[in-house]
C-alpha positions in Angstrom: 12.0 20.2 27.1 9.3 17.8 26.3 10.0 14.1 25.5 8.2 12.3 22.8 8.1 8.5 22.2 8.1 7.0 18.8 7.3 3.5 18.5 7.7 1.6 15.5 10.2 2.4 12.9 8.5 1.9 9.9 7.5 4.8 7.3 5.4 6.2 9.8 7.4 6.3 13.1 10.6 7.8 10.9 8.6 10.2 9.3 7.3 11.7 12.9 11.1 11.5 14.3 12.2 13.4 11.1 9.5 16.0 12.0 10.1 16.6 15.2 14.0 16.7 14.3 12.9 19.4 11.8 10.4 21.2 14.0 12.6 23.6 15.6 11.2 23.1 19.2 12.7 22.2 22.2 12.1 18.4 22.1 13.7 15.3 23.0 12.6 11.9 21.0 13.4 8.1 21.1 12.1 6.4 18.5 12.2 2.5 19.0 12.3 0.0 16.6 12.2 -4.2 17.5 14.3 -4.9 14.6 17.5 -4.1 13.4 16.6 -1.2 10.7 14.5 1.3 10.0 11.9 1.3 7.2 9.5 -1.3 7.5 8.9 -2.1 4.7 10.0 0.2 2.4 13.3 -1.0 1.2 15.5 -0.1 -1.8 18.5 -2.7 -2.4 21.0 -1.3 -5.1 23.1 -4.1 -6.6 24.6 -4.4 -9.8 23.3 -1.4 -11.8 19.7 -2.9 -10.3 17.5 -0.7 -8.3 15.1 -3.4 -6.4 12.3 -2.1 -3.8 11.7 -4.5 -1.3 8.2 -3.1 -0.9 6.3 -0.4 -2.3 8.3 1.1 -5.9 6.7 4.2 -5.6 3.3 6.4 -4.8 -0.1 7.6 -6.1 0.8 10.9 -7.9 -2.5 12.5 -6.9 -1.7 12.5 -3.2 1.2 15.2 -2.9 2.5 14.7 0.5 4.9 12.2 -0.3 6.6 14.5 -3.0 6.7 17.3 -0.8 8.4 15.7 1.9 11.1 14.2 -1.3 11.5 18.2 -2.5 11.9 19.0 1.2 14.7 16.4 1.9 16.5 17.7 -1.3 15.3 14.8 -3.3 13.4 17.1 -6.0 15.6 16.0 -8.6 14.9 12.4 -8.1 11.5 12.4 -9.2 10.2 10.6 -11.9 6.8 9.4 -13.0 5.9 6.2 -14.0 5.8 5.2 -18.1 1.9 6.2 -18.8 2.5 6.6 -22.4 3.4 2.5 -22.7 1.1 1.8 -19.2 -0.8 -1.5 -20.0 -2.3 -3.8 -17.4 -2.3 -7.7 -17.9 -5.2 -9.9 -16.5 -4.2 -13.6 -16.6 -7.3 -15.0 -18.0 -7.2 -18.9 -19.3 -3.2 -19.5 -18.8 -3.1 -16.2 -21.0 -2.2 -12.7 -20.5 -5.2 -10.3 -21.7 -5.2 -7.2 -21.7 -7.3 -4.6 -19.7 -8.5 -2.0 -21.8 -6.9 1.3 -22.2 -7.9 4.0 -20.3 -9.6 1.9 -17.7 -9.5 3.4 -13.7 -9.9 0.5 -11.9 -12.7 -1.6 -13.4 -14.1 2.0 -14.3 -13.7 2.5 -18.6 -13.6 5.8 -19.9 -14.2 5.0 -22.9 -16.7 1.8 -23.8 -15.2 1.9 -27.1 -11.8 -0.1 -26.0 -14.5 -2.5 -24.1 -16.0 -3.8 -26.6 -13.0 -3.9 -28.4 -11.3 -6.1 -25.7 -11.3 -10.1 -25.2 -11.4 -9.9 -21.7 -14.7 -9.4 -21.4 -18.2 -11.6 -22.4 -20.5 -9.8 -24.4 -22.5 -10.2 -21.1 -20.3 -8.2 -19.7 -19.8 -5.3 -22.2 -23.7 -5.2 -22.4 -23.2 -4.4 -17.9 -20.8 -1.4 -18.8 -22.9 0.5 -21.5 -26.1 -0.3 -19.8 -23.9 1.2 -16.3 -23.6 4.6 -18.4 -28.0 4.4 -18.7 -29.1 4.0 -14.9 -27.6 7.1 -13.1 -30.9 7.4 -11.3 -31.2 3.6 -10.2 -28.1 3.5 -9.2 -28.0 6.8 -7.1 -31.3 5.1 -5.6 -29.7 2.4 -5.0 -26.7 3.4 -3.2 -26.5 2.1 0.5 -27.0 4.6 3.6 -24.5 2.5 5.4 -21.1 0.8 4.2 -20.9 -2.0 1.9 -18.3 -4.4 0.4 -16.0 -3.7 -2.5 -18.0 -6.9 -3.9 -21.4 -5.5 -3.0 -20.3 -2.0 -4.7 -18.9 -3.7 -8.4 -21.7 -5.7 -8.2 -24.1 -2.8 -8.2 -22.8 -0.9 -11.7 -21.4 -3.9 -13.5 -22.0 -7.1 -12.5 -20.6 -10.4 -11.3 -18.4 -10.9 -13.9 -16.5 -7.8 -13.9 -15.8 -8.5 -10.5 -13.8 -11.3 -10.8 -12.1 -10.3 -13.6 -11.1 -7.3 -12.7 -11.9 -5.7 -9.6 -11.4 -8.3 -7.3 -7.3 -8.9 -8.9 -6.9 -4.6 -8.9 -8.0 -4.7 -5.1 -6.4 -7.5 -4.1 -3.0 -6.5 -5.8 -3.5 -3.4 -3.5 -4.8 -5.1 -0.2 -3.6 -8.3 -0.3 -7.3 -9.3 1.0 -11.0 -10.5 0.0 -13.2 -8.0 -1.8 -16.2 -9.7 0.3 -15.2 -8.0 3.4 -13.4 -5.2 2.5 -15.0 -1.6 2.7 -15.5 0.2 0.0 -16.0 3.5 1.5 -12.6 2.7 3.5 -10.4 1.5 -0.2 -12.8 3.1 -2.9 -13.7 6.5 -1.4 -13.6 8.2 -4.4 -15.4 5.9 -6.5 -18.2 6.2 -3.7 -18.5 10.3 -3.7 -18.4 9.3 -7.7 -22.0 7.5 -7.1 -23.2 9.9 -5.2 -23.0 12.5 -7.4 -23.3 11.0 -10.8 -25.0 8.1 -10.1 -22.7 6.0 -13.3 -18.7 5.9 -12.7 -18.6 5.5 -16.2 -20.2 9.4 -16.6 -18.7 10.8 -13.7 -14.7 9.3 -15.1 -15.9 11.0 -18.5 -16.5 14.3 -16.6 -13.3 14.3 -14.5 -11.3 13.7 -17.3 -11.9 16.5 -18.8 -9.7 17.9 -16.6 -6.5 17.3 -17.4 -4.2 14.0 -16.8 -0.8 12.8 -14.4 1.5 10.3 -14.4 -0.5 7.6 -12.3 2.6 6.4 -10.4 5.9 8.6 -8.7 8.9 7.3 -7.4 12.4 8.3 -7.0 15.7 7.7 -9.3 17.7 5.6 -6.6 14.5 4.1 -4.8 12.1 5.2 -2.1 14.7 3.9 0.2 16.1 7.5 -0.2 13.1 9.3 1.3 14.0 6.6 4.5 17.9 7.4 4.3 17.0 11.3 3.7 15.0 10.9 7.0 17.1 9.5 8.7 20.1 11.7 8.2 18.6 14.9 10.0 17.6 12.6 13.0 20.2 12.8 15.7 21.5 9.1 16.4 21.0 9.6 19.9 17.0 9.1 19.8 17.2 6.0 17.9 16.9 2.7 19.6 17.2 -0.5 17.0 17.0 -3.9 18.1 14.4 -2.1 21.2 10.6 -3.7 21.5 8.9 -1.8 23.8 6.6 -4.3 26.1 4.1 -2.1 27.5 2.9 1.5 27.6 0.9 2.8 31.0 -0.5 6.0 31.5 0.9 8.3 34.2 -0.9 11.2 35.3 1.7 13.4 32.9 1.9 11.5 30.2 3.2 7.5 29.8 5.5 5.6 30.8 6.8 2.9 27.9 8.7 -0.4 29.1 11.5 -2.1 27.7 13.9 -4.9 28.5 16.2 -2.0 29.7 13.4 -0.7 32.2 11.0 1.9 32.4 11.0 5.4 30.5 8.8 8.7 31.2 7.7 10.6 28.5 5.2 13.6 27.6 4.0 12.1 24.3 3.7 8.7 22.6 3.4 8.5 18.8 2.3 4.3 18.6 3.4 3.5 14.5 4.0 0.1 15.7 2.0 -2.8 13.9 -1.7 -2.7 14.7 -1.8 -5.6 16.2 1.3 -4.8 18.3 0.0 -1.2 19.4 -3.5 -2.9 20.1 -1.8 -5.2 22.3 0.6 -1.9 23.7 -3.1 -0.7 24.8 -5.0 -3.2 26.1 -4.3 -1.9 29.9 -4.9 1.2 29.0 -8.1 0.9 27.6 -9.7 -2.8 26.1 -12.1 -0.7 23.8 -9.5 0.8 22.1 -8.0 -2.3 21.9 -10.7 -4.2 20.5 -11.7 -1.8 18.0 -8.0 -2.3 16.8 -8.3 -6.3 16.1 -8.4 -6.8 12.7 -7.4 -9.1 9.8 -4.2 -8.4 8.2 -2.2 -10.8 5.2 1.1 -11.3 4.4 3.3 -11.0 1.3 6.2 -12.1 0.2 8.4 -10.2 -2.7 10.5 -12.0 -4.8 12.5 -10.2 -7.1 14.6 -11.3 -10.3 17.5 -9.3 -12.2 18.7 -10.1 -15.1 21.8 -8.8 -16.8 20.7 -10.8 -20.6 17.4 -9.1 -22.1 14.8 -10.9 -23.1 11.1 -10.1 -24.4 8.3 -9.1 -22.3 4.7 -8.1 -23.1 4.5 -4.4 -23.1 3.4 -2.9 -20.1 3.5 -2.5 -16.1 3.0 -6.2 -15.7 -0.3 -8.7 -14.7 -2.8 -9.5 -12.0 -3.7 -13.0 -11.4 -7.7 -13.5 -10.3 -8.3 -15.0 -7.3 -8.8 -18.5 -7.4 -6.1 -19.9 -9.2 -4.1 -22.7 -8.6 -3.0 -23.2 -4.9 0.2 -21.4 -5.6 -0.4 -19.0 -7.6 0.9 -15.6 -7.9 -0.8 -12.2 -7.0 0.7 -10.1 -9.2 3.8 -9.5 -11.0 5.5 -5.9 -12.3 7.9 -5.6 -15.2 9.6 -3.3 -13.4 12.3 -1.5 -16.0 9.4 -0.8 -18.5 7.0 1.1 -15.4 9.6 3.3 -14.3 13.0 4.7 -16.3 16.8 4.0 -14.3 15.8 0.3 -12.7 18.4 -1.5 -14.2 22.1 -1.7 -16.2 21.8 -1.5 -20.0 19.8 -4.6 -21.6 18.5 -5.5 -18.2 15.6 -6.9 -17.2 13.3 -6.6 -13.5 11.0 -8.7 -12.5 9.3 -9.0 -9.1 6.9 -11.3 -8.0 4.0 -11.1 -5.6 2.3 -13.9 -3.2 -0.3 -12.4 -0.9 -3.2 -14.2 0.6 -3.2 -17.4 2.3 -0.6 -19.0 -0.3 1.6 -15.5 1.4 1.2 -16.6 5.0 1.9 -20.4 3.9 5.3 -18.8 2.1 6.5 -16.8 5.5 7.9 -20.0 6.3 9.1 -21.4 3.5 13.5 -21.0 2.6 14.2 -18.2 0.1 15.3 -21.4 -2.0 12.2 -22.9 -2.0 9.9 -19.3 -2.2 12.8 -18.4 -5.4 12.1 -21.7 -7.0 8.1 -21.2 -6.9 8.3 -17.8 -8.0 10.9 -18.6 -11.0 8.2 -21.8 -12.0 5.1 -19.3 -11.2 6.8 -16.7 -14.0 7.7 -19.0 -16.0 4.5 -20.9 -16.1 3.0 -17.5 -17.4 5.8 -15.7 -19.4 7.7 -18.5 -20.7 11.5 -19.7 -20.0 13.6 -17.2 -18.4 17.5 -16.6 -18.5 19.5 -17.2 -15.4 19.1 -14.1 -12.6 22.3 -11.7 -11.8 20.4 -10.5 -8.8 17.7 -12.6 -6.6 16.2 -10.8 -3.2 13.5 -12.3 -1.9 11.8 -10.1 1.1 8.5 -11.1 3.6 6.4 -9.2 5.4 3.7 -10.9 7.6 0.9 -9.6 8.6 1.5 -6.0 6.9 -1.4 -5.0 5.3 -4.7 -4.5 7.5 -7.8 -5.1 6.2 -9.9 -2.4 5.9 -13.1 -4.2 6.8 -17.0 -2.8 6.0 -17.4 -0.7 8.8 -13.3 0.2 9.6 -14.4 4.1 9.2 -16.8 4.0 12.0 -14.8 2.0 13.6 -11.9 4.7 13.2 -13.9 7.2 14.3 -14.6 5.6 17.2 -11.0 4.4 18.3 -10.3 8.6 17.8 -12.9 9.7 20.4 -11.3 7.0 22.4 -8.0 7.7 21.8 -8.6 11.8 22.5 -9.6 10.6 25.6 -6.3 8.8 26.7 -4.5 12.2 26.2 -1.1 12.6 24.7 -1.1 9.6 22.2 -1.7 9.6 18.8 -2.0 6.4 16.6 0.0 6.2 13.4 0.4 3.4 10.4 -1.3 1.5 8.1 -3.8 0.5 10.0 -6.0 3.5 10.3 -6.6 6.1 7.6 -4.7 4.4 4.7 -2.0 2.1 3.3 -0.3 4.2 0.8 3.5 5.9 1.5 1.4 9.8 1.3 -1.3 9.0 3.7 1.3 7.7 5.8 3.6 10.6 5.8 0.5 13.2 6.1 -0.9 11.7 9.0 3.0 11.3 10.9 3.2 15.1 10.0 0.0 15.9 11.3 0.4 14.1 14.3 3.9 16.3 15.5 1.9 19.6 14.6 -1.0 18.6 16.9 1.7 16.8 19.7 4.0 19.9 19.4 0.3 22.4 19.0 
């Protein structure tokens, strides 16, 4: 019987264990998780009628792998879409919330009329949008052969103001990183492909819009945590070892030796789903070059959720983003949760989530829950006005949870993949390699299980 070690019990590790358990193959797995719970940053708190996501609140609909898993787990009836009929995102500008023009895909407008009517951009930026549509040949010719930063890519198309006003806050909201160093090919691959084919991103967006639209985001009525709960229910209890950190990985003649405080165990296969910095440290003894390729910056996030039983007026839409460079303790973003998805609150309730990231997020990791809560509330009230007392408050800290895909990331990952294949019988899983969203992690974990069983 093949023995498989899964190192790390986040969404990737749990998916791998579930895929092995449901494969029908003669296999025994051990899922090592250093903390006391499974799921990593995927966690749903259900309290007093509130459904509070402590990490990701759903997934991008156009990537099918999370929904496929939900349906396989019997959760198809739980699948719900974002309320896109009222979708609106605001940018904090000069202390006020200004709505992004309707129909924008990231920083690319589908309708220049909505841009012209918006107060978010200056006349100079509006001209840049119009001119981008006429620069097809120039943009195709200026596209570099090698990777470039997100900032460079957006500047080439729309200029500095659009980058600073929309591009930077949108990408920081997803990756918590610096657009000057993020790889455009790794984090905005579809846009790079659009540039290659059409030159103008606005032209490409218009062409693709004719194919029809789907809701932008999807989630589960009872919360994303139901995915983890459904998979864990199908994993043999004897496979799961909580509170067990892996301290070493050593290649043996036919497999791998996994070391913990309890001693060493032999396995045929290792699925390494630990955070990328932990995984790199474990592989350093086997391949120094691979470990070096796994060295990357990672940002920390702090999430504060407030559940209110008393209703109050919010701007219509999904929430707001704060451009980088604001006050020292600025929020990165906030979500109007009950307006984004149905079924998140008891009748008449409200649910807000505040996000801190970057340097502020890193600093707040060591602050008390009380201090973080006070700061989050101050920041929200500075922007939204006075808020009632919260019936439920949840604080979560996610240290180094968002690896930064720096320029050249795809090339480094290709080199890393080659080295890992050379080690034999080990696969790298998690958000440090081929995508940070839930569907990407689920897809990769299931693919790795198919390969290791093959």
